[in-house]
C-alpha positions as CSV (number, residue, x, y, z in Angstrom):
1,X,0.0,0.0,0.0
2,X,1.4,3.4,-1.0
3,X,0.1,5.1,2.1
4,X,2.9,3.7,4.4
5,X,5.7,3.5,1.8
6,X,8.0,6.2,3.2
7,X,7.4,5.7,6.9
8,X,10.4,3.3,7.3
9,X,12.8,5.7,5.6
10,X,11.6,8.7,7.5
11,X,11.8,7.0,10.9
12,X,15.2,5.6,10.1
13,X,16.6,8.9,8.9
14,X,15.1,10.8,11.9
15,X,16.7,8.3,14.3
16,X,20.0,8.6,12.5
17,X,19.9,12.4,12.7
18,X,19.1,12.5,16.4
19,X,21.8,9.9,17.1
20,X,24.3,11.9,15.0
21,X,23.6,15.1,16.8
22,X,23.9,13.5,20.3
23,X,27.2,11.8,19.3
24,X,28.7,15.0,17.9
25,X,27.8,16.9,21.1
26,X,29.4,14.1,23.1
27,X,32.5,14.1,20.8
28,X,32.6,10.4,19.9
29,X,35.5,9.2,17.7
30,X,34.7,8.5,14.1
31,X,34.8,4.7,14.1
32,X,32.5,4.4,17.1
33,X,30.2,7.1,15.6
34,X,29.8,5.1,12.3
35,X,29.1,1.8,14.1
36,X,26.6,3.2,16.5
37,X,24.9,5.2,13.7
38,X,24.7,2.1,11.4
39,X,23.2,-0.1,14.2
40,X,20.7,2.5,15.2
41,X,19.5,3.1,11.7
42,X,19.2,-0.6,10.9
43,X,17.3,-1.3,14.1
44,X,14.9,1.6,13.5
45,X,14.4,0.5,9.9
46,X,13.5,-3.0,10.9
47,X,11.2,-1.9,13.6
48,X,9.4,0.6,11.4
49,X,9.0,-2.0,8.6
50,X,7.3,-4.3,11.2
51,X,5.0,-1.4,12.3
52,X,4.2,-0.6,8.7
53,X,3.2,-4.2,8.1
54,X,0.9,-4.2,11.1
55,X,-0.6,-0.9,10.0
56,X,-1.2,-2.4,6.5
57,X,-3.0,-5.4,8.0
58,X,-5.1,-3.2,10.3
59,X,-5.9,-0.7,7.5
60,X,-6.9,-3.4,5.0
61,X,-9.0,-5.2,7.6
62,X,-10.9,-2.0,8.4
63,X,-11.5,-1.2,4.8
64,X,-12.8,-4.6,3.9
65,X,-15.4,-4.6,6.7
């Protein structure tokens, strides 16, 4: 469904931005910065894909009723 297509990317990028700002303020070294940022973005992408799937199921069930 096109309605929830961009949610995963937006959530992942927002989490990455917030993480990057916090790590720049706390002056993390570059290698740690990259690893933490990659893990945070991957986790939030996976979680948001699961949430989008659940929203699709709920939305399609409510329309078919």
